[in-house]
C-alpha positions in Angstrom: -139.3 95.0 174.3 -140.0 91.8 175.0 -137.5 88.8 175.6 -139.5 86.3 174.1 -139.4 85.8 170.1 -143.0 86.5 168.7 -142.8 85.8 164.9 -146.0 85.9 162.6 -147.1 84.5 159.3 -149.7 87.5 157.4 -151.0 85.8 154.3 -153.9 87.9 152.5 -156.7 85.6 151.6 -157.1 86.1 147.9 -156.4 82.7 147.4 -154.8 79.4 148.6 -151.7 79.2 150.5 -149.2 78.6 147.6 -145.7 77.2 147.9 -143.9 80.6 149.0 -146.1 81.4 151.3 -145.6 78.0 153.0 -141.6 78.6 153.1 -142.4 81.9 154.8 -144.5 80.4 157.0 -141.8 77.4 157.5 -139.1 80.0 158.5 -141.6 82.0 161.2 -142.4 78.8 162.8 -138.8 77.4 162.7 -137.5 80.5 164.2 -140.1 80.3 166.7 -139.4 77.0 167.6 -135.4 77.4 167.8 -135.6 80.3 170.2 -138.3 79.0 172.4 -141.0 81.7 171.2 -144.3 81.4 169.3 -145.8 82.4 165.8 -148.8 83.9 165.3 -151.5 84.0 162.1 -153.0 87.3 160.9 -155.1 87.1 157.8 -154.5 90.4 156.0 -158.3 90.6 155.0 -158.7 94.0 154.0 -159.2 93.8 150.3 -162.7 93.1 150.9 -163.3 92.5 147.1 -160.9 90.0 147.0 -160.8 88.3 150.1 -163.0 85.1 150.6 -163.8 82.8 153.4 -162.8 80.0 151.2 -159.3 81.4 151.1 -158.9 82.0 154.9 -160.1 77.9 155.5 -157.4 76.5 152.8 -155.0 78.7 154.2 -155.4 77.3 157.6 -155.6 73.9 156.7 -152.9 74.0 154.3 -150.7 75.3 157.6 -152.3 72.6 159.5 -151.5 69.9 156.8 -147.6 70.8 156.6 -147.4 70.9 160.7 -147.2 74.3 160.6 -149.6 75.5 163.6 -150.0 79.1 164.9 -149.7 79.6 168.7 -152.9 81.2 168.9 -156.2 82.0 166.9 -156.3 83.6 163.9 -156.1 87.8 164.1 -158.1 89.3 161.0 -157.0 92.5 160.3 -160.1 93.8 158.7 -161.9 93.3 162.0 -159.2 96.2 163.7 -159.9 98.7 161.6 -161.3 100.9 164.8 -158.0 100.5 166.4 -156.1 101.5 162.9 -157.9 104.5 162.5 -157.4 105.6 166.7 -154.0 105.0 165.8 -154.0 107.6 163.2 -156.2 110.1 164.6 -153.6 109.7 167.6 -150.5 110.6 165.1 -152.3 113.5 164.0 -152.9 114.6 167.5 -149.1 114.1 168.2 -148.2 116.4 164.5 -146.9 113.3 163.4 -149.9 113.0 160.2 -152.1 115.5 158.9 -155.3 115.3 156.7 -154.8 116.2 152.8 -157.4 117.6 151.3 -155.6 117.3 147.4 -158.2 116.3 145.1 -157.8 113.3 142.3 -157.4 116.1 140.0 -154.8 117.0 141.8 -152.7 114.4 142.6 -152.9 113.2 139.0 -151.6 116.7 138.0 -148.4 115.6 140.5 -147.8 112.3 138.7 -148.2 113.9 134.9 -145.7 116.8 136.6 -143.4 114.1 137.6 -143.5 112.2 134.9 -142.7 114.7 132.6 -139.5 116.0 134.6 -138.5 111.8 134.6 -138.6 111.3 138.3 -140.6 109.1 140.3 -144.0 110.2 141.2 -144.2 111.9 144.8 -147.0 113.9 146.8 -146.0 117.4 146.9 -146.9 118.0 150.4 -149.3 120.6 149.6 -151.3 120.5 152.9 -148.3 119.1 155.3 -148.5 122.9 157.1 -151.5 124.5 155.6 -154.0 125.2 157.8 -157.0 122.7 157.9 -159.3 125.9 158.1 -158.8 126.5 154.6 -160.2 122.9 153.9 -162.6 122.8 151.0 -166.1 122.3 152.2 -167.5 118.5 151.4 -164.3 117.5 150.8 -163.0 114.3 152.8 -159.7 114.4 153.5 -157.1 111.2 153.8 -154.7 110.6 156.7 -150.5 111.1 156.0 -148.1 110.7 157.7 -145.5 113.3 158.1 -142.1 111.9 157.2 -139.0 113.5 157.6 -137.8 115.2 154.4 -134.5 114.4 155.2 -131.6 112.0 155.8 -132.0 108.6 155.0 -133.8 105.6 156.9 -131.9 102.7 157.8 -132.9 99.1 157.6 -130.7 96.9 159.7 -131.9 93.7 158.3 -130.7 90.1 159.3 -130.8 89.0 155.6 -130.0 91.7 153.9 -127.5 93.4 155.6 -127.7 97.3 156.3 -130.1 98.8 153.7 -130.4 103.2 153.3 -133.6 104.5 151.9 -133.1 108.1 151.3 -136.1 110.0 153.1 -136.9 112.1 150.4 -137.9 109.3 148.0 -140.5 107.8 150.7 -143.0 110.0 150.3 -145.8 111.3 152.7 -147.8 108.0 152.8 -151.4 107.7 153.1 -152.6 106.1 156.4 -156.2 106.6 156.2 -158.1 106.7 152.9 -160.8 109.4 153.1 -163.7 106.6 153.6 -161.6 106.1 156.9 -160.4 102.8 155.9 -156.9 102.0 156.7 -153.9 101.6 154.0 -152.0 98.0 154.1 -148.8 100.1 155.2 -150.9 101.3 158.1 -152.3 98.4 159.4 -149.3 96.2 159.0 -147.6 98.1 161.7 -150.4 99.0 164.2 -151.0 95.1 164.0 -147.5 94.2 164.4 -147.0 96.1 167.3 -150.6 95.1 169.5 -149.6 91.2 168.4 -146.2 91.9 170.3 -143.9 90.8 166.9 -140.7 91.0 167.4 -139.0 89.4 164.5 -140.7 90.0 161.1 -139.8 87.4 158.7 -141.3 88.0 154.9 -140.5 88.1 150.9 -138.0 90.7 149.9 -140.2 92.1 147.9 -141.2 93.9 151.0 -138.0 95.5 151.6 -139.1 98.6 150.7 -142.3 99.2 152.7 -139.5 97.9 155.7 -138.5 101.5 155.4 -142.1 103.4 155.4 -143.0 101.0 158.1 -140.0 102.3 160.2 -141.2 105.7 159.9 -144.7 104.6 161.2 -143.1 102.9 164.2 -140.8 105.7 164.8 -144.0 108.1 164.3 -145.9 106.1 167.4 -142.8 105.8 169.2 -142.9 102.2 168.7 -139.9 99.6 169.0 -139.3 98.4 165.4 -139.3 94.6 165.5 -136.4 92.9 163.9 -136.4 92.3 159.8 -135.5 89.6 157.8 -136.6 89.6 154.3 -136.4 86.3 152.6 -135.0 86.1 148.9 -137.9 85.0 146.6 -138.2 81.5 144.7 -137.4 81.2 141.3 -138.4 78.5 138.6 -135.4 76.0 137.8 -134.4 78.3 134.5 -134.2 80.9 136.9 -137.4 83.3 136.1 -139.7 84.5 138.8 -141.7 81.5 139.5 -145.4 80.7 137.9 -147.3 77.7 137.7 -145.6 76.0 135.2 -142.3 76.0 137.6 -144.3 74.6 140.4 -146.0 78.1 142.2 -149.2 76.1 143.1 -151.0 76.2 146.2 -149.9 73.2 149.1 -153.7 71.3 148.3 -151.6 70.6 144.9 -148.8 69.4 146.2 -150.6 67.6 148.7 -152.8 66.3 146.1 -149.4 65.0 144.3 -148.8 62.6 147.2 -145.9 64.2 148.8 -145.4 63.6 152.6 -145.6 67.2 155.1 -142.2 66.2 156.3 -140.7 65.8 152.5 -142.0 68.9 151.3 -140.8 70.6 154.6 -137.3 69.3 154.0 -137.0 70.5 150.6 -138.6 73.5 151.4 -136.0 74.4 154.3 -133.2 74.5 151.8 -134.3 76.6 149.7 -133.1 79.6 150.5 -131.4 78.1 154.0 -128.7 75.5 154.4 -126.8 73.5 157.4 -123.6 72.7 155.9 -123.9 70.2 153.3 -127.2 68.5 154.7 -129.5 67.9 152.2 -132.1 65.6 154.4 -133.4 67.5 157.8 -136.0 66.0 160.1 -138.6 68.7 161.6 -136.5 68.7 164.6 -132.9 68.8 163.2 -134.5 71.8 161.6 -135.5 73.6 164.8 -132.0 72.8 166.4 -130.4 74.2 163.5 -132.4 77.4 161.8 -131.3 81.0 162.3 -132.5 83.7 160.0 -128.8 84.4 159.6 -128.2 81.6 157.8 -130.3 82.4 155.1 -128.7 83.1 151.7 -129.4 86.6 149.7 -129.7 85.4 146.4 -133.1 83.9 145.0 -133.3 80.1 145.1 -134.6 77.5 142.0 -137.0 75.3 142.4 -136.4 71.9 141.2 -139.4 69.0 141.2 -136.3 66.6 140.6 -134.8 66.9 143.7 -138.3 67.6 145.9 -139.2 64.1 144.5 -136.0 62.9 145.8 -136.4 64.1 149.2 -139.8 63.1 149.5 -138.7 59.6 148.3 -136.0 59.3 150.6 -139.0 60.5 153.7 -141.0 57.3 152.4 -138.4 54.8 152.4 -137.7 56.4 155.8 -141.3 56.0 157.0 -142.6 52.9 159.2 -145.1 50.4 157.1 -147.4 51.6 159.7 -147.0 55.3 159.4 -147.4 54.8 155.2 -150.5 53.1 155.6 -152.2 55.4 158.0 -151.1 58.5 155.6 -152.5 56.6 152.4 -156.0 56.3 154.6 -155.7 59.9 155.9 -154.9 61.3 152.3 -157.2 59.3 149.8 -159.8 61.9 149.6 -156.9 64.2 148.3 -155.0 61.7 146.0 -156.4 61.8 142.6 -156.0 57.8 142.9 -157.7 57.6 146.0 -160.8 55.3 145.2 -158.5 52.7 144.9 -158.1 52.3 148.8 -161.9 52.8 148.7 -162.6 49.3 147.0 -162.5 47.4 150.5 -163.7 48.0 153.8 -161.1 50.1 156.2 -160.1 47.0 157.9 -159.3 45.2 155.2 -157.5 48.0 153.4 -155.7 48.7 156.3 -154.6 44.7 156.6 -153.6 44.1 153.1 -151.5 47.6 152.7 -149.6 46.5 156.4 -149.0 43.2 155.0 -147.9 44.4 151.6 -146.1 47.7 152.4 -142.5 46.2 152.8 -142.1 45.2 149.0 -144.6 48.3 148.1 -142.7 51.5 149.7 -139.4 50.4 148.2 -139.9 51.9 144.7 -142.5 54.9 145.5 -141.2 58.4 146.1 -144.9 60.0 146.5 -148.3 58.5 147.9 -150.1 58.7 144.8 -147.3 56.2 143.4 -147.6 53.8 146.6 -151.5 53.4 146.0 -151.1 53.1 142.6 -148.6 50.1 142.9 -151.3 49.1 145.7 -153.7 48.7 143.5 -153.8 45.2 142.7 -154.7 44.2 146.1 -157.7 45.6 145.9 -158.7 44.9 141.9 -161.6 43.1 141.3 -161.7 39.7 139.0 -161.0 39.6 136.4 -158.4 41.8 136.4 -157.5 44.6 133.5 -154.5 43.8 132.3 -151.5 46.4 131.1 -150.5 45.3 127.4 -147.2 44.0 128.2 -148.9 41.5 130.6 -150.9 40.6 128.4 -148.3 39.5 126.0 -146.4 37.5 128.5 -149.6 35.5 129.3 -150.5 35.2 125.4 -146.9 34.1 125.2 -147.4 30.8 127.0 -147.6 32.0 130.1 -151.3 30.5 130.4 -149.3 27.1 130.1 -147.1 27.8 132.9 -149.9 28.7 135.1 -151.8 25.8 134.6 -148.5 23.7 135.0 -148.1 25.6 138.8 -151.1 25.5 140.0 -151.7 21.8 141.2 -148.4 22.3 143.2 -149.4 25.7 144.6 -153.2 24.5 145.6 -151.8 21.6 147.7 -149.0 23.6 149.2 -150.0 23.3 153.2 -148.4 26.4 154.5 -148.9 29.8 152.2 -145.8 31.5 153.0 -143.2 33.1 150.8 -140.4 30.5 151.4 -142.7 27.5 150.9 -144.4 28.9 147.8 -140.8 29.6 146.1 -139.8 26.2 146.3 -143.1 25.1 144.5 -142.4 27.7 141.9 -138.3 27.0 142.0 -139.3 23.1 141.7 -141.2 23.5 138.6 -138.8 25.7 136.6 -135.9 23.0 137.4 -138.4 20.2 136.1 -139.3 22.2 133.3 -135.9 23.7 132.3 -137.1 27.3 133.0 -135.0 30.0 135.0 -136.8 31.2 138.0 -137.5 34.6 136.2 -139.4 32.4 133.1 -141.9 30.8 135.8 -142.4 34.2 137.9 -143.1 36.9 135.1 -146.5 35.0 134.3 -147.4 34.6 137.7 -146.4 38.3 138.2 -148.9 39.4 135.3 -151.8 37.1 136.3 -151.8 38.0 139.9 -151.5 41.7 139.4 -152.3 42.7 135.6 -148.9 44.2 135.2 -145.1 43.5 134.7 -143.8 45.3 137.8 -144.8 44.4 141.6 -143.1 43.7 144.8 -141.4 40.6 144.6 -144.0 37.4 143.5 -143.7 35.3 146.2 -144.8 38.4 148.6 -147.8 39.3 146.2 -149.1 35.7 146.2 -148.4 35.9 150.4 -150.2 39.3 151.1 -153.2 38.2 148.3 -153.9 34.9 150.3 -154.6 31.7 149.1 -158.0 31.9 148.4 -157.5 35.0 145.8 -154.1 34.1 144.6 -155.7 31.0 143.4 -158.5 32.3 142.0 -156.6 35.1 139.8 -154.8 32.2 138.5 -157.3 30.0 137.7 -158.6 32.7 135.5 -155.5 32.4 133.1 -155.1 29.1 133.3 -156.0 27.8 130.3 
């Protein structure tokens, strides 16, 4: 076996890259990076009825967006069917597999008999040692593995520990169907072997498959990769993850405005930990990750924690990074149109100027875009109900009183603007907030925003005075 670690992520293209698949990809990618190895991508597209090109594209785009790009072009399992058939035929030649001519009626009879005897349905091996010369004419056989009848198969799992499977429970599984197409169980083994995969990291719903696949490896005399079966993700209530819990495609999290580094940080902590560290950079995750540290128990998905982690990375990002993220993601955000109301150069300039005041409150890019909306609003501004109430309740009088001082300012800086407003408030027996609130309402149409003097500064003299002039009455 090669010394270099090779992992693989092998999704079925029957839908988008869901959040559980993203975590599996992350663990494979982290382990490959941690060990100086590589991660490969295989598209398990043998189910032709349910596999779609759109899903393949969505999976690859989702991985690229997260930064989990594979180390090589994707491998199509369907396109390798001839190789799968050749291996099955080689196993027949070696005596480790055989042709089975049992009809559907016979198989149904076996199932019914097992049911009546209250035991799991198993193929009874009737063609295991029969001479193929006895085969009924016109019947195309399946190819079955000649599995050991006694003893046990041991899976030494890096997460689950040593798991033993009695061979009598594993069955002579089908490798090739009667039409010559390979089964999933067989194709996976051939592909993993041919791709040089040394470590299989996947969901623990595949643990029984691991025992069956081990038998195929042994029948071919191939090295069995190291296995690590990671626990599934559950909802916050402990039930199996469903759409109401957050079992959505990665593109849905993109549309919710999460940063890739925030989502990856949160996913890494679902089932794996490094001491008490909650916040981890990609570099730290690569340095710390080991499959041996993955928990055996299922983890629980919690949107509040995801939001908190993402909020941290929003605040930790530079202003320039967040401006670029907004511009890059605007076609994916539900409110991305906000960022298309002006030409790109203007949007970038104003976002950059406003970002220090915007990013402290926002936990997602959606919130960030929403809080920047005032920058690109057309006059006359739309007003929130509470903002309109402030203006109606004496606010317009305050604005009319402030306008002459603001208009005559030589320097349009936050400090100079604050001095004018403070002077007006003191002269009229008002607290600073009582003068600032009507300004905020008139400038943004809202009651919350970054500091009002920053808002005036970012909007600039001309736009600020025009908005205030609309409300001075």
